[in-house]
LUMGUMAR-32796 format. One record per residue (C-alpha): residue number from 1; residue in one letter; x, y, z. Coordinates in nm, 3 decimals, always signed. Layout:
N
REC   num   residu         X         Y         Z
REC   NUM        A         X         Y         Z
...
//
This chain:
218
REC   num   residu         X         Y         Z
REC     1        M   +12.077    +4.193    -1.632
REC     2        K   +12.298    +3.908    -1.516
REC     3        I   +12.336    +3.596    -1.732
REC     4        T   +12.266    +3.273    -1.543
REC     5        E   +12.498    +2.974    -1.564
REC     6        Q   +12.238    +2.782    -1.765
REC     7        E   +12.205    +3.071    -2.011
REC     8        R   +12.583    +3.102    -2.040
REC     9        K   +12.615    +2.733    -2.124
REC    10        A   +12.344    +2.768    -2.389
REC    11        V   +12.534    +3.053    -2.557
REC    12        Y   +12.857    +2.854    -2.572
REC    13        K   +12.673    +2.544    -2.691
REC    14        T   +12.525    +2.747    -2.976
REC    15        I   +12.864    +2.892    -3.072
REC    16        Y   +13.043    +2.556    -3.072
REC    17        N   +12.763    +2.383    -3.265
REC    18        R   +12.727    +2.646    -3.537
REC    19        R   +12.789    +2.497    -3.881
REC    20        D   +12.798    +2.614    -4.242
REC    21        T   +12.507    +2.418    -4.390
REC    22        R   +12.505    +2.310    -4.755
REC    23        A   +12.355    +1.969    -4.833
REC    24        E   +12.126    +1.901    -4.537
REC    25        F   +11.837    +2.142    -4.601
REC    26        L   +11.478    +2.020    -4.572
REC    27        P   +11.195    +2.173    -4.779
REC    28        D   +10.997    +2.270    -4.467
REC    29        P   +10.914    +2.643    -4.470
REC    30        V   +11.057    +2.873    -4.204
REC    31        P   +10.766    +3.028    -4.009
REC    32        D   +10.737    +3.406    -4.036
REC    33        E   +10.770    +3.452    -3.660
REC    34        V   +11.096    +3.255    -3.656
REC    35        L   +11.234    +3.455    -3.949
REC    36        K   +11.140    +3.777    -3.770
REC    37        R   +11.322    +3.665    -3.455
REC    38        I   +11.648    +3.587    -3.631
REC    39        L   +11.638    +3.909    -3.835
REC    40        D   +11.569    +4.107    -3.519
REC    41        A   +11.867    +3.936    -3.356
REC    42        A   +12.079    +4.046    -3.654
REC    43        H   +11.942    +4.399    -3.615
REC    44        H   +12.070    +4.402    -3.257
REC    45        A   +12.432    +4.354    -3.362
REC    46        P   +12.683    +4.621    -3.259
REC    47        S   +12.738    +4.892    -3.519
REC    48        V   +12.990    +5.173    -3.545
REC    49        G   +12.836    +5.505    -3.441
REC    50        F   +12.507    +5.314    -3.395
REC    51        M   +12.455    +5.368    -3.770
REC    52        Q   +12.287    +5.026    -3.824
REC    53        P   +12.402    +5.009    -4.186
REC    54        W   +12.240    +4.677    -4.271
REC    55        D   +11.934    +4.578    -4.474
REC    56        F   +11.796    +4.227    -4.526
REC    57        I   +11.657    +4.103    -4.859
REC    58        V   +11.447    +3.789    -4.810
REC    59        I   +11.431    +3.554    -5.110
REC    60        R   +11.180    +3.271    -5.147
REC    61        D   +11.117    +3.278    -5.524
REC    62        N   +11.282    +2.985    -5.703
REC    63        K   +11.342    +3.189    -6.019
REC    64        V   +11.545    +3.441    -5.823
REC    65        K   +11.729    +3.160    -5.645
REC    66        Q   +11.809    +2.997    -5.979
REC    67        S   +11.965    +3.319    -6.106
REC    68        I   +12.179    +3.332    -5.792
REC    69        K   +12.269    +2.964    -5.836
REC    70        N   +12.378    +3.032    -6.196
REC    71        S   +12.602    +3.315    -6.079
REC    72        F   +12.748    +3.091    -5.812
REC    73        E   +12.833    +2.827    -6.073
REC    74        L   +13.027    +3.080    -6.279
REC    75        A   +13.230    +3.197    -5.978
REC    76        H   +13.274    +2.836    -5.866
REC    77        C   +13.430    +2.740    -6.200
REC    78        E   +13.662    +3.040    -6.179
REC    79        A   +13.766    +2.940    -5.829
REC    80        A   +13.845    +2.582    -5.930
REC    81        Q   +14.107    +2.709    -6.174
REC    82        M   +14.292    +2.877    -5.887
REC    83        F   +14.381    +2.542    -5.731
REC    84        E   +14.620    +2.287    -5.880
REC    85        G   +14.628    +1.910    -5.918
REC    86        E   +14.463    +1.703    -5.647
REC    87        R   +14.364    +2.020    -5.461
REC    88        R   +14.153    +2.128    -5.759
REC    89        E   +13.978    +1.793    -5.781
REC    90        K   +13.910    +1.792    -5.409
REC    91        Y   +13.769    +2.145    -5.432
REC    92        R   +13.538    +2.037    -5.713
REC    93        S   +13.412    +1.746    -5.503
REC    94        F   +13.278    +1.973    -5.228
REC    95        K   +12.919    +2.093    -5.221
REC    96        L   +12.966    +2.458    -5.130
REC    97        E   +12.612    +2.596    -5.133
REC    98        G   +12.246    +2.507    -5.081
REC    99        I   +12.086    +2.786    -5.280
REC   100        M   +11.804    +2.585    -5.436
REC   101        E   +11.764    +2.338    -5.150
REC   102        A   +11.718    +2.599    -4.876
REC   103        P   +11.360    +2.731    -4.853
REC   104        L   +11.490    +3.076    -4.772
REC   105        G   +11.767    +3.307    -4.885
REC   106        V   +11.868    +3.628    -4.709
REC   107        C   +12.105    +3.884    -4.854
REC   108        V   +12.262    +4.113    -4.593
REC   109        T   +12.381    +4.449    -4.726
REC   110        C   +12.562    +4.760    -4.600
REC   111        D   +12.451    +5.118    -4.666
REC   112        R   +12.772    +5.312    -4.606
REC   113        S   +12.592    +5.647    -4.644
REC   114        R   +12.309    +5.573    -4.398
REC   115        T   +12.392    +5.839    -4.136
REC   116        G   +12.608    +6.077    -4.338
REC   117        D   +12.974    +6.112    -4.421
REC   118        V   +13.108    +6.152    -4.066
REC   119        V   +13.029    +5.863    -3.831
REC   120        I   +13.147    +5.825    -3.472
REC   121        G   +13.410    +5.550    -3.467
REC   122        R   +13.453    +5.538    -3.846
REC   123        T   +13.678    +5.842    -3.878
REC   124        A   +14.014    +5.663    -3.848
REC   125        N   +13.900    +5.334    -4.002
REC   126        P   +13.629    +5.392    -4.265
REC   127        E   +13.571    +5.019    -4.315
REC   128        M   +13.414    +4.982    -3.969
REC   129        D   +13.062    +4.996    -4.115
REC   130        L   +13.140    +4.688    -4.324
REC   131        Y   +13.262    +4.508    -4.013
REC   132        S   +12.941    +4.610    -3.836
REC   133        S   +12.736    +4.442    -4.107
REC   134        V   +12.942    +4.126    -4.066
REC   135        C   +12.854    +4.135    -3.695
REC   136        A   +12.488    +4.133    -3.802
REC   137        V   +12.559    +3.820    -4.009
REC   138        Q   +12.714    +3.648    -3.709
REC   139        N   +12.420    +3.742    -3.486
REC   140        L   +12.182    +3.605    -3.749
REC   141        W   +12.384    +3.284    -3.778
REC   142        L   +12.388    +3.217    -3.405
REC   143        A   +12.018    +3.302    -3.370
REC   144        A   +11.940    +3.064    -3.655
REC   145        R   +12.135    +2.787    -3.484
REC   146        A   +11.949    +2.857    -3.158
REC   147        E   +11.626    +2.806    -3.358
REC   148        N   +11.767    +2.476    -3.495
REC   149        L   +11.791    +2.626    -3.841
REC   150        G   +12.083    +2.556    -4.070
REC   151        L   +12.258    +2.848    -4.237
REC   152        G   +12.514    +2.854    -4.516
REC   153        W   +12.708    +3.159    -4.632
REC   154        V   +12.753    +3.160    -5.011
REC   155        S   +13.076    +3.354    -5.052
REC   156        I   +13.161    +3.218    -5.399
REC   157        I   +12.961    +3.473    -5.596
REC   158        H   +13.046    +3.812    -5.738
REC   159        H   +12.884    +4.106    -5.561
REC   160        D   +12.799    +4.271    -5.892
REC   161        A   +12.595    +3.965    -5.985
REC   162        L   +12.399    +3.985    -5.659
REC   163        K   +12.340    +4.356    -5.710
REC   164        D   +12.203    +4.295    -6.057
REC   165        I   +11.980    +3.999    -5.965
REC   166        L   +11.840    +4.160    -5.648
REC   167        A   +11.816    +4.516    -5.788
REC   168        I   +12.043    +4.647    -5.514
REC   169        P   +12.117    +5.020    -5.554
REC   170        E   +12.462    +5.116    -5.673
REC   171        H   +12.575    +5.265    -5.342
REC   172        I   +12.470    +4.960    -5.137
REC   173        I   +12.732    +4.689    -5.070
REC   174        P   +12.626    +4.321    -5.057
REC   175        I   +12.787    +4.160    -4.753
REC   176        A   +12.651    +3.804    -4.753
REC   177        Y   +12.407    +3.575    -4.928
REC   178        L   +12.276    +3.325    -4.672
REC   179        C   +12.087    +3.000    -4.728
REC   180        I   +11.853    +2.927    -4.436
REC   181        G   +11.623    +2.640    -4.345
REC   182        Y   +11.557    +2.341    -4.126
REC   183        V   +11.800    +2.054    -4.178
REC   184        S   +11.813    +1.677    -4.151
REC   185        H   +12.113    +1.701    -3.918
REC   186        F   +12.407    +1.917    -3.815
REC   187        H   +12.761    +1.790    -3.869
REC   188        E   +12.967    +1.716    -3.559
REC   189        K   +13.262    +1.905    -3.711
REC   190        P   +13.286    +2.164    -3.991
REC   191        E   +13.277    +1.977    -4.322
REC   192        L   +13.608    +2.111    -4.452
REC   193        E   +13.778    +2.009    -4.128
REC   194        K   +13.621    +1.663    -4.148
REC   195        A   +13.727    +1.630    -4.514
REC   196        G   +14.090    +1.708    -4.423
REC   197        W   +14.104    +2.034    -4.619
REC   198        L   +14.245    +2.217    -4.317
REC   199        P   +14.266    +2.139    -3.944
REC   200        R   +14.137    +2.362    -3.666
REC   201        M   +14.431    +2.559    -3.532
REC   202        P   +14.491    +2.539    -3.155
REC   203        V   +14.372    +2.863    -2.999
REC   204        D   +14.686    +2.896    -2.784
REC   205        S   +14.893    +2.938    -3.102
REC   206        L   +14.685    +3.244    -3.193
REC   207        I   +14.697    +3.434    -2.863
REC   208        H   +14.956    +3.706    -2.810
REC   209        Y   +15.022    +3.917    -2.500
REC   210        E   +15.136    +4.280    -2.496
REC   211        Q   +15.288    +4.256    -2.845
REC   212        W   +15.281    +4.025    -3.146
REC   213        R   +15.527    +3.753    -3.057
REC   214        K   +15.795    +3.634    -3.295
REC   215        P   +15.748    +3.287    -3.451
REC   216        S   +15.886    +3.015    -3.227
REC   217        S   +16.135    +2.912    -3.498
REC   218        V   +16.311    +3.254    -3.481
//
C-alpha cells in the first residue's frame, strides 16, 4: 500500500511535534477506544524474531500512582546529588514527571522468555528483545501524539520499585512508565532545549558514511 503525500506529511508532522509532557495534563479521561488504538499501535511495533515481548499495564488508580510518585521522588533526590553547583539547582527546578496529573499511566514491559531461549535475530545480540520493546514505546508515543494526547516517559525511577508496586513477575523487565492524557498545550520545543539545558545537535554532525569519521579537530 503506497503512502500518499498528505499521509507522509502527517507522519513527519507527528514526529516533529512529539513532546515529553509533564506539567500540561488535563483531568479529562482518555476514552477506552482511544486507549485501545494507541496500545494496538504499540503492539504493531517491529520485534526481533516476531516475539512480541511486550505487555502493557494500565494504571488509573490514584493510590497506585501515588506509590509510583513516591518512588520517583526518591530516585529524583538521588539524581540531584549527581549534579554540582548551578547544574544541581537547575535540575531541581525542572518538573520531570506528571504521574498524579495524568489520568492514565501505562507501564511497558519486556518478557525475554516469551518464545523460548533461541530467537531469530537475537542470537548474536541478546538485547534485541529489549530494543524491540522500546520500539513499542515509540509507536505508542507517536500514536498518542496523533490522537492529540500528551505522553511523558518517567525514567527517573528504579525498576525494582516498579516491579514491586505493579506486582510484575521476577523474570519480566520494566521498560517504561508512561504518563498519558489530554493536555492544555504542546510546547513548541522540547522543554530542556527551551530551558537551555542542552541544544539540539545538527543532524549533519551525526551522519557518517562508509566508516565512522574522525573528529574534525584531528
